C-alpha positions in Angstrom: -5.2 -31.6 21.2 -3.8 -28.3 22.7 -5.6 -26.1 25.2 -5.6 -22.4 24.7 -2.0 -21.0 24.9 -0.7 -17.6 24.2 2.9 -16.5 23.4 4.2 -13.1 22.5 7.3 -11.7 20.8 8.1 -8.0 20.4 10.8 -6.9 17.8 12.3 -3.5 17.0 11.2 -1.9 13.7 14.4 -2.8 11.9 14.5 -4.9 8.7 16.0 -8.3 9.5 14.2 -8.8 12.8 11.3 -10.2 10.9 13.4 -13.4 10.7 13.2 -13.7 14.5 9.4 -13.6 14.2 9.6 -16.3 11.4 11.6 -18.6 13.7 9.2 -17.9 16.6 6.1 -19.0 14.6 8.0 -21.9 13.1 8.6 -23.3 16.6 4.9 -23.1 17.4 3.9 -24.6 14.1 6.2 -27.6 14.7 4.6 -28.2 18.1 1.3 -28.5 16.2 3.0 -30.8 13.7 2.0 -28.7 10.7 3.4 -30.0 7.4 6.5 -28.3 6.1 4.6 -26.5 3.2 2.2 -25.1 5.7 5.1 -23.9 7.9 6.6 -22.2 4.9 3.2 -20.5 4.2 3.2 -19.3 7.8 6.7 -18.0 7.6 5.9 -16.1 4.5 2.8 -14.5 5.9 4.4 -13.5 9.2 7.4 -12.1 7.5 5.3 -9.9 5.1 3.1 -8.7 8.0 6.2 -7.7 10.1 7.9 -6.0 7.2 4.7 -4.0 6.5 4.5 -3.0 10.1 8.2 -2.0 10.2 8.0 0.0 6.9 4.5 1.4 6.8 3.4 1.5 10.4 6.6 2.6 12.0 8.6 4.0 9.1 11.7 2.1 10.3 11.7 3.7 13.7 13.8 1.2 15.7 12.5 2.6 19.0 9.0 1.3 18.3 8.2 -2.4 18.5 6.2 -4.8 16.4 4.2 -7.3 18.3 3.6 -10.9 17.3 1.0 -12.7 19.4 0.4 -16.4 18.8 -2.7 -18.1 20.2 -2.9 -21.9 20.0 -6.3 -23.2 20.6 -7.4 -26.7 19.7 -6.9 -27.0 15.9 -6.3 -23.3 15.2 -3.2 -21.2 15.3 -4.0 -17.4 15.3 -1.1 -15.0 14.6 -1.7 -11.3 15.3 1.0 -8.9 14.1 0.5 -5.4 15.5 2.2 -2.0 15.1 1.9 1.1 17.2 1.2 3.6 14.4 -0.6 6.7 15.3 -2.4 6.8 12.0 -4.5 4.2 10.4 -3.1 2.6 7.3 -6.6 1.5 6.3 -7.4 -1.5 4.2 -4.5 -2.5 1.9 -5.3 -2.3 -1.8 -5.6 -5.5 -3.8 -2.6 -5.6 -6.2 -3.3 -5.7 -9.9 -1.1 -8.7 -10.7 -1.4 -8.3 -14.5 -0.4 -4.6 -14.3 2.6 -5.5 -12.1 3.8 -8.3 -14.4 3.4 -6.0 -17.4 5.3 -3.2 -15.7 2.4 -0.7 -15.6 2.3 -0.8 -11.8 5.1 -0.7 -9.2 6.6 -4.1 -8.5 6.1 -3.4 -4.8 2.9 -4.3 -3.0 3.0 -8.1 -3.1 2.9 -8.5 0.7 -0.8 -8.4 1.1 -1.3 -10.8 -1.8 1.2 -13.2 -0.3 -0.4 -13.0 3.1 -3.9 -13.6 1.8 -2.7 -16.6 -0.3 -0.7 -18.1 2.5 -3.2 -18.3 5.4 -6.7 -19.7 5.8 -8.2 -16.4 6.9 -6.9 -12.9 7.4 -8.3 -9.6 8.8 -6.7 -6.2 8.6 -7.8 -3.9 11.5 -6.9 -0.2 12.1 -7.4 1.6 15.4 -6.4 5.3 14.9 -4.1 6.3 17.7 -3.7 2.7 18.8 -2.1 0.9 15.9 -2.9 -1.5 13.2 -3.3 -5.3 13.3 -3.0 -8.2 10.8 -4.8 -11.2 12.3 -4.0 -14.4 10.4 -5.7 -17.8 11.0 -4.2 -21.3 10.3 -6.4 -24.3 10.7 -4.1 -27.2 11.7 -6.1 -29.9 10.1 -6.7 -28.1 6.8 -4.6 -28.7 3.7 -4.0 -25.7 1.5 -4.2 -25.6 -2.2 -1.4 -23.7 -4.1 -2.2 -19.9 -4.5 -5.9 -19.5 -4.6 
């Protein structure tokens, strides 16, 4: 289908720029002829990963960039969202959905849940002093079931 191709976008750590990243990955997904629902899943995951990098990795410092790297290889689309944070953010906690719905926990923190339930596979990596990375995998020929 498609040989290995890489594309990269770098955005400032300012809320709103995640929309450029969403458009960037949407264009790649359309080249792969992903169904619209899969494209919406992709847009959600990339948006959440970028917002987390902007807020938690860079603390809204507009001078620092968030990287979005797309790799298209055969039937797989890999998206790697990276920050340049000096400190590791570690593995994100799994939200307690029942506690959030009941109001016992902060309503924030849905991003990781949305990412995990929008992609086929995800890996969170921290490299102290070198930044953090969210690697998301989409299999082109795989249909997703609603929220697993």
